[in-house]
NUPA-275220 format. One line per field, with one value per residue (C-alpha): x, y, z; residue in one letter. Coordinates in nm, 3 decimals. Layout:
x <- c(X;...)
y <- c(Y;...)
z <- c(Z;...)
tiza <- c(A;...)
//
This chain:
x <- c(0.000;0.143;-0.130;-0.231;0.025;0.042;0.385;0.612;0.665;1.039;1.244;1.306;1.650;1.791;2.110;2.370;2.505;2.825;2.777;3.083;2.896;2.599;2.822;3.026;2.736;2.535;2.837;2.748;2.939;2.990;3.123;3.294;3.440;3.243;3.480;3.310;2.963;2.692;2.325;2.035;1.737;1.611;1.369;1.244;1.117;1.362;1.106;1.116;1.489;1.619;1.977;2.169;1.940;2.025;1.832;1.701;1.658;1.407;1.290;0.934;0.669;0.785;1.132;1.415;1.436;1.814;1.758;1.673;1.991;2.130;1.806;1.831;2.193;2.090;1.833;2.085;2.113;2.457;2.447;2.246;2.138;2.028;2.080;2.352;2.133;2.057;2.425;2.499;2.212;2.327;2.697;2.684;2.525;2.862;2.730;2.875;2.662;2.579;2.473;2.220;2.051;1.702;1.657;1.293;1.386;1.667;1.467;1.312;1.629;1.836;1.575;1.565;1.946;1.947;1.666;1.767;1.408;1.510;1.667;1.413;1.103;0.754;0.483;0.387;0.028;-0.068;-0.404;-0.475;-0.795;-1.032;-1.260;-1.227;-0.853;-0.893;-1.168;-0.967;-0.656;-0.843;-1.014;-0.678;-0.535;-0.836;-0.807;-0.430;-0.487;-0.747;-0.482;-0.257;-0.008;0.134;0.028;0.106;-0.118;-0.066;-0.393;-0.564;-0.706;-0.431;-0.091;-0.083;0.210;0.055;-0.165;0.004;-0.195;-0.150;-0.360;-0.227;-0.105;-0.127;-0.293;0.057;0.344;0.657;0.916;1.137;0.841;0.729;1.068;1.095;0.752;0.862;1.179;0.966;0.741;1.044;1.127;0.774;0.811;0.538;0.504;0.255;0.172;-0.132;-0.058;-0.305;-0.137;-0.273;-0.216;-0.016;0.206;0.291;0.362;0.542;0.773;0.637;0.664;1.008;1.238;0.950;0.863;0.508;0.433;0.076;-0.077;-0.448;-0.676;-1.025;-1.185;-1.148;-1.398;-1.403;-1.160;-0.827;-0.856;-0.687;-0.370;-0.425;-0.528;-0.802;-0.918;-0.666;-0.374;-0.522;-0.546;-0.185;-0.076;-0.261;-0.133;0.222;0.157;0.138;0.504;0.773;0.963;0.662;0.496;0.528;0.163;-0.165;-0.538;-0.772;-1.141;-1.347;-1.632;-1.541;-1.436;-1.093;-1.019;-1.001;-0.766;-0.536;-0.544;-0.468;-0.167;-0.031;0.336;0.302;0.086;-0.268;-0.586;-0.931;-1.234;-1.589;-1.879;-2.094;-2.359;-2.290;-1.916;-1.715;-1.370;-1.146;-1.294;-1.659;-1.862;-2.224;-2.410;-2.622;-2.770;-2.749;-2.845;-2.778;-2.522;-2.326;-2.310;-2.289;-2.127;-1.972;-1.643;-1.587;-1.259;-1.083;-1.184;-1.502;-1.323;-1.527;-1.574;-1.873;-1.834;-1.973;-1.823;-1.974;-1.994;-2.294;-2.319;-2.234;-1.917;-1.786;-1.832;-1.640;-1.358;-1.352;-1.340;-1.057;-0.863;-0.915;-0.790;-0.485;-0.400;-0.446;-0.209;0.034;0.046;-0.220;-0.443;-0.806;-0.920;-0.710;-0.855;-1.204;-1.154;-1.017;-1.315;-1.586;-1.765;-1.716;-1.439;-1.360;-1.310;-1.368;-1.329;-1.314;-1.532;-1.643;-2.024;-1.969;-2.290;-2.264;-2.627;-2.804;-3.097;-3.359;-3.415;-3.265;-2.967;-2.668;-2.369;-2.041;-1.852;-1.526;-1.671;-1.585;-1.648;-1.969;-1.915;-1.860;-2.182;-2.373;-2.262;-2.301;-2.641;-2.758;-2.641;-2.799;-3.128;-3.169;-3.197;-3.398;-3.773;-3.815;-3.631;-3.264;-3.109;-2.764;-2.520;-2.207;-1.960;-1.659;-1.286;-1.156;-0.847;-0.910;-1.072;-1.351;-1.467;-1.646;-1.856;-2.160;-2.174;-2.137;-2.436;-2.642;-2.577;-2.645;-2.983;-3.078;-3.006;-3.158;-3.492;-3.345;-3.009;-2.811;-2.519;-2.253;-1.875;-1.591;-1.226;-1.252;-0.875;-0.804;-1.118;-1.438;-1.677;-1.984;-1.863;-1.806;-2.158;-2.303;-2.141;-2.271;-2.621;-2.597;-2.516;-2.804;-3.041;-2.933;-3.076;-3.382;-3.500;-3.491;-3.431;-3.558;-3.257;-3.103;-2.784;-2.637;-2.298;-2.094;-2.114;-2.169;-2.500;-2.571;-2.574;-2.809;-3.046;-3.038;-3.111;-3.395;-3.550;-3.515;-3.768;-3.764;-3.685;-3.494;-3.123;-2.869;-2.554;-2.284;-2.035;-1.684;-1.528;-1.523;-1.241;-1.077;-1.040;-0.985;-1.106;-0.858;-0.945;-0.695;-0.406;-0.488;-0.602;-0.890;-0.984;-1.312;-1.483;-1.789;-1.852;-1.852;-2.066;-2.322;-2.351;-2.386;-2.654;-2.848;-2.820;-2.937;-3.239;-3.330;-3.211;-3.000)
y <- c(0.000;0.332;0.581;0.729;0.543;0.719;0.839;0.665;0.877;0.892;1.088;1.444;1.453;1.100;1.007;0.839;0.501;0.345;0.040;-0.115;-0.102;-0.293;-0.564;-0.593;-0.592;-0.857;-1.061;-1.040;-1.112;-0.833;-0.760;-0.433;-0.153;-0.043;0.238;0.572;0.443;0.581;0.477;0.706;0.495;0.155;0.063;-0.241;-0.039;0.084;0.347;0.501;0.515;0.831;0.950;0.751;0.448;0.085;-0.087;-0.432;-0.680;-0.958;-1.242;-1.160;-1.364;-1.267;-1.119;-1.057;-0.709;-0.713;-0.691;-0.325;-0.243;-0.026;0.175;0.212;0.332;0.593;0.723;0.759;0.420;0.372;-0.004;-0.320;-0.585;-0.912;-1.290;-1.468;-1.502;-1.131;-1.046;-1.185;-0.981;-0.661;-0.700;-0.452;-0.177;-0.058;-0.055;-0.247;-0.553;-0.695;-1.061;-1.230;-1.568;-1.416;-1.041;-1.067;-1.213;-0.962;-0.653;-0.575;-0.600;-0.415;-0.136;-0.109;-0.070;0.192;0.399;0.333;0.251;0.027;0.325;0.485;0.349;0.488;0.285;0.027;-0.106;-0.361;-0.511;-0.819;-1.005;-1.031;-0.738;-0.442;-0.379;-0.037;0.072;-0.033;0.145;0.472;0.449;0.382;0.691;0.900;0.796;0.852;1.205;1.265;1.154;1.427;1.224;1.295;0.990;0.788;0.554;0.291;0.146;0.015;0.362;0.608;0.671;0.948;1.133;1.376;1.589;1.476;1.216;1.019;0.743;0.390;0.146;-0.181;-0.265;-0.302;-0.145;-0.332;-0.353;-0.087;0.154;0.074;0.158;0.473;0.576;0.521;0.724;1.008;0.975;1.007;1.341;1.457;1.339;1.077;0.892;0.616;0.434;0.222;-0.030;-0.247;-0.582;-0.812;-1.185;-1.118;-0.877;-1.156;-1.422;-1.183;-1.035;-0.680;-0.619;-0.778;-0.572;-0.433;-0.512;-0.431;-0.341;-0.474;-0.687;-0.757;-1.005;-0.893;-1.195;-1.442;-1.511;-1.622;-1.408;-1.425;-1.789;-1.694;-1.651;-1.933;-2.292;-2.296;-2.124;-2.314;-2.185;-1.834;-1.866;-1.981;-1.664;-1.449;-1.654;-1.561;-1.215;-1.365;-1.458;-1.310;-1.194;-0.984;-0.859;-0.831;-0.862;-0.944;-0.869;-1.126;-1.089;-1.399;-1.287;-1.559;-1.913;-1.846;-1.610;-1.892;-2.075;-1.773;-1.773;-2.146;-2.117;-1.770;-1.760;-1.426;-1.321;-1.231;-1.090;-1.155;-0.942;-1.026;-0.822;-1.132;-1.217;-1.556;-1.547;-1.417;-1.267;-1.094;-0.775;-0.757;-0.510;-0.420;-0.225;0.042;0.227;0.209;0.512;0.640;0.872;0.586;0.335;0.385;0.103;0.003;-0.185;-0.383;-0.548;-0.727;-0.627;-0.470;-0.164;-0.008;0.290;0.405;0.598;0.654;0.588;0.783;0.477;0.252;-0.112;-0.323;-0.434;-0.076;-0.074;-0.403;-0.244;0.061;-0.154;-0.360;-0.038;0.068;-0.265;-0.244;0.090;-0.052;-0.337;-0.073;0.088;0.361;0.389;0.294;0.595;0.833;0.684;0.716;1.084;1.152;0.989;1.069;1.278;1.015;0.894;1.154;0.907;0.947;0.648;0.725;0.486;0.274;0.293;0.660;0.855;1.071;1.189;1.496;1.546;1.483;1.173;0.828;0.772;0.664;0.487;0.401;0.112;-0.076;-0.415;-0.689;-1.016;-1.203;-1.134;-0.762;-0.752;-0.927;-0.681;-0.366;-0.458;-0.540;-0.201;-0.007;-0.198;-0.088;0.278;0.237;0.298;0.207;-0.038;-0.136;-0.112;-0.261;-0.195;-0.407;-0.583;-0.808;-0.783;-0.951;-1.175;-1.224;-1.488;-1.639;-1.882;-1.613;-1.471;-1.699;-1.627;-1.251;-1.264;-1.478;-1.257;-0.941;-1.076;-1.197;-0.857;-0.622;-0.549;-0.439;-0.562;-0.395;-0.608;-0.417;-0.403;-0.315;-0.376;-0.622;-0.615;-0.866;-1.073;-1.051;-0.830;-0.998;-1.334;-1.187;-1.046;-1.380;-1.560;-1.299;-1.337;-1.715;-1.655;-1.411;-1.673;-1.914;-1.684;-1.789;-1.429;-1.313;-0.941;-0.758;-0.803;-0.565;-0.618;-0.283;-0.198;0.018;0.127;0.493;0.380;0.133;0.398;0.612;0.318;0.262;0.628;0.629;0.329;0.488;0.691;0.901;0.667;0.415;0.344;0.262;0.072;0.079;-0.184;-0.236;0.092;0.274;0.528;0.427;0.690;0.458;0.146;-0.117;-0.202;-0.418;-0.298;0.073;0.277;0.475;0.784;0.716;0.808;0.624;0.904;1.168;0.950;0.888;1.258;1.350;1.083;1.229;1.582;1.466;1.302;1.629;1.537;1.816)
z <- c(0.000;-0.101;-0.019;0.316;0.528;0.867;0.979;1.229;1.539;1.619;1.872;1.753;1.917;1.884;2.065;1.841;1.944;1.800;1.578;1.743;2.075;1.930;1.783;2.102;2.347;2.158;2.045;1.676;1.357;1.106;0.758;0.663;0.868;1.174;1.271;1.323;1.228;1.456;1.459;1.546;1.437;1.322;1.043;0.852;0.556;0.291;0.189;0.539;0.599;0.763;0.784;1.046;1.038;1.093;0.813;0.910;0.626;0.701;0.479;0.370;0.193;-0.155;-0.115;0.132;0.278;0.237;-0.140;-0.081;0.112;-0.171;-0.175;0.202;0.169;-0.087;0.163;0.445;0.615;0.770;0.832;0.767;1.016;0.854;0.843;0.644;0.336;0.357;0.401;0.055;-0.093;0.083;-0.005;-0.293;-0.081;0.046;0.403;0.698;0.769;1.111;1.102;1.329;1.308;1.300;1.236;1.343;1.682;1.729;1.629;1.968;2.175;1.912;1.889;2.270;2.268;1.990;2.142;2.508;2.597;2.888;3.063;3.303;3.121;3.190;3.361;3.097;3.086;2.821;2.721;2.511;2.421;2.124;2.206;2.442;2.400;2.240;2.479;2.784;2.654;2.597;2.935;3.101;2.935;3.043;3.409;3.410;3.278;3.548;3.797;3.658;3.453;3.107;2.907;2.598;2.401;2.132;2.000;1.688;1.631;1.724;1.879;2.142;2.295;2.537;2.310;1.985;1.791;1.468;1.309;1.363;1.100;1.296;1.628;1.770;1.570;1.466;1.743;1.580;1.559;1.915;2.061;1.849;1.981;2.342;2.283;2.149;2.455;2.682;2.517;2.605;2.968;2.936;3.266;3.178;2.854;2.762;2.486;2.296;2.228;1.957;1.932;1.615;1.809;2.049;1.786;1.549;1.816;1.797;2.172;2.215;2.432;2.640;3.001;3.112;3.472;3.436;3.160;3.120;2.944;2.838;2.667;2.381;2.103;1.740;1.538;1.352;1.255;0.929;1.137;1.387;1.321;1.586;1.905;2.115;1.910;1.921;2.300;2.327;2.147;2.402;2.694;2.595;2.741;3.092;3.103;3.330;3.022;2.922;3.240;3.616;3.722;3.548;3.563;3.406;3.323;3.393;3.166;2.914;3.008;2.856;3.146;3.398;3.162;3.166;3.547;3.561;3.330;3.399;3.492;3.672;3.971;3.859;4.007;3.862;3.777;3.674;3.538;3.484;3.745;3.898;3.824;4.119;4.089;4.339;4.193;4.084;3.880;3.949;3.680;3.851;3.555;3.176;2.972;2.622;2.782;2.940;3.223;3.600;3.794;4.124;4.143;4.462;4.551;4.836;5.189;5.049;4.911;4.632;4.406;4.203;3.881;3.531;3.187;2.892;2.666;2.611;2.711;3.015;2.839;2.850;3.228;3.235;3.034;3.261;3.573;3.424;3.364;3.726;3.862;3.636;3.795;4.144;4.051;3.920;4.264;4.255;4.560;4.492;4.696;4.483;4.165;4.311;4.387;4.037;3.861;4.114;3.850;3.581;3.351;3.086;2.799;2.427;2.193;1.819;1.624;1.921;1.922;1.836;1.785;1.473;1.451;1.587;1.821;1.551;1.344;1.386;1.613;1.404;1.559;1.386;1.542;1.477;1.580;1.334;1.519;1.617;1.987;1.924;1.720;2.000;2.270;2.063;1.920;2.271;2.398;2.110;2.143;2.506;2.408;2.087;2.099;1.731;1.509;1.503;1.158;1.109;0.826;0.797;0.570;0.628;0.565;0.254;0.274;0.646;0.866;0.653;0.921;1.123;0.837;0.875;1.249;1.188;0.952;1.189;1.495;1.293;1.177;1.525;1.680;1.423;1.260;0.928;0.802;0.522;0.407;0.216;0.159;0.394;0.300;0.007;-0.045;-0.324;-0.261;-0.466;-0.262;-0.410;-0.280;0.068;0.074;-0.040;0.255;0.500;0.355;0.396;0.763;0.806;0.664;0.940;1.208;1.403;1.381;1.019;0.983;0.676;0.448;0.193;-0.007;-0.112;-0.263;-0.221;0.145;0.048;-0.102;0.180;0.454;0.242;0.200;0.577;0.649;0.395;0.570;0.915;1.109;1.426;1.717;1.508;1.554;1.284;1.379;1.111;1.220;1.085;0.970;1.306;1.321;0.992;0.720;0.422;0.243;0.126;-0.236;-0.422;-0.208;-0.234;0.065;-0.082;0.128;0.303;0.630;0.758;1.006;0.731;0.500;0.775;0.859;0.491;0.443;0.736;0.594;0.253;0.415;0.590;0.941;1.089)
tiza <- c(X;X;X;X;X;X;X;X;X;X;X;X;X;X;X;X;X;X;X;X;X;X;X;X;X;X;X;X;X;X;X;X;X;X;X;X;X;X;X;X;X;X;X;X;X;X;X;X;X;X;X;X;X;X;X;X;X;X;X;X;X;X;X;X;X;X;X;X;X;X;X;X;X;X;X;X;X;X;X;X;X;X;X;X;X;X;X;X;X;X;X;X;X;X;X;X;X;X;X;X;X;X;X;X;X;X;X;X;X;X;X;X;X;X;X;X;X;X;X;X;X;X;X;X;X;X;X;X;X;X;X;X;X;X;X;X;X;X;X;X;X;X;X;X;X;X;X;X;X;X;X;X;X;X;X;X;X;X;X;X;X;X;X;X;X;X;X;X;X;X;X;X;X;X;X;X;X;X;X;X;X;X;X;X;X;X;X;X;X;X;X;X;X;X;X;X;X;X;X;X;X;X;X;X;X;X;X;X;X;X;X;X;X;X;X;X;X;X;X;X;X;X;X;X;X;X;X;X;X;X;X;X;X;X;X;X;X;X;X;X;X;X;X;X;X;X;X;X;X;X;X;X;X;X;X;X;X;X;X;X;X;X;X;X;X;X;X;X;X;X;X;X;X;X;X;X;X;X;X;X;X;X;X;X;X;X;X;X;X;X;X;X;X;X;X;X;X;X;X;X;X;X;X;X;X;X;X;X;X;X;X;X;X;X;X;X;X;X;X;X;X;X;X;X;X;X;X;X;X;X;X;X;X;X;X;X;X;X;X;X;X;X;X;X;X;X;X;X;X;X;X;X;X;X;X;X;X;X;X;X;X;X;X;X;X;X;X;X;X;X;X;X;X;X;X;X;X;X;X;X;X;X;X;X;X;X;X;X;X;X;X;X;X;X;X;X;X;X;X;X;X;X;X;X;X;X;X;X;X;X;X;X;X;X;X;X;X;X;X;X;X;X;X;X;X;X;X;X;X;X;X;X;X;X;X;X;X;X;X;X;X;X;X;X;X;X;X;X;X;X;X;X;X;X;X;X;X;X;X;X;X;X;X;X;X;X;X;X;X;X;X;X;X;X;X;X;X;X;X;X;X;X;X;X;X;X;X;X;X;X;X;X;X;X;X;X;X;X;X;X;X;X;X;X;X;X;X;X;X;X;X;X)
//
């Protein structure tokens, strides 16, 4: 993809480190003269090389990154780190070459050394799970700000350094980008960082070289089975976060059965939390009130200590995410009473594209959401239904070239939870969008409750059909695009905003 790739946030004043020091400290082999060579950055992408970079050549699906060493040199790279096969490919670049057995495995530790991220690190808080990672990360950041800290955030939606924000590329960035981000945060005196950690980040070494003070598990449900053979393998990837090489302490939600499995097999001390009636954790959540403006809840922990607060996000699951964030902070050393005082008037959280209302006071309520799994659909439809006096209209599509095994269940859950269902396109990538829609329709037809079904392509037209069908008191949930500002069509990121399209569709229909 060449268009609309968000930038990598790097330190503005990098400190140079001698290449000889890297080779000596890690006991590595090298080719060429290392004398006088100083490194100020690390990158995997030859197109993003900056002057002073160590260019890392990794074997990809179709080519070896070391093949682009000459291009990296022309852009300012001062050295190459690669394997022995890559060393032969990079020989003509004229750069000194550092050789490792696996560049991918070495990337995290090397990046930590170059950027000095292990020296006086901030408080590191990491969240994994199928759903709720982004919400918990944003809520964590909000509470930390209310406690008076300068914060950092790395999520599916955005990267934050204090008040600086950029759109994210991946849920969890490559290790080189993650360490560059932390070095930039250090320049801004960030004291605490919330990081969303995907299963792929754990199995593809994207958080190598990092130590988290507290790690958390939200839940596990059907997703990403294009990357993992089955749910057990997917679980094993998540479980890797609860290892003493990754984190010091853990917080585990028991709201899915997988949570207890994490507790049973965790290699670090963990505490548990439950927001499900009948399932008791060391911390427990009681929902006091659900309104369209958010959820009020009480969190009660050991020795009966408790706090009551409000999160301005709809659905019991958002209260569960908020409570998880609070317990993470307690495990990190914050006093529960201090947290309670900071959020006594509510948690000041905003989540882009997470059940985000984009409509006005008149007409149907329209929500844009990033949910793209059956379980996410179930929770969000349930939350929207509670505050809808009329009908629930759902618009959604599915990712192309991604997990195909969840599509029937997505269609079935969407039909069960809505009155009118509009099936459309999302990111078709290189897959035939008509075929994707057909599979979703097959799933919708499996539902016990059959919603009124419409197949509409493209999504710009689909949201207009949904708005035309809607009346005062109805709600429209557009699931999938959330915060994203593009559609991936045959490898090109086409500019696109579901939020803007929904608002325009409402204006065209005469709703202010």
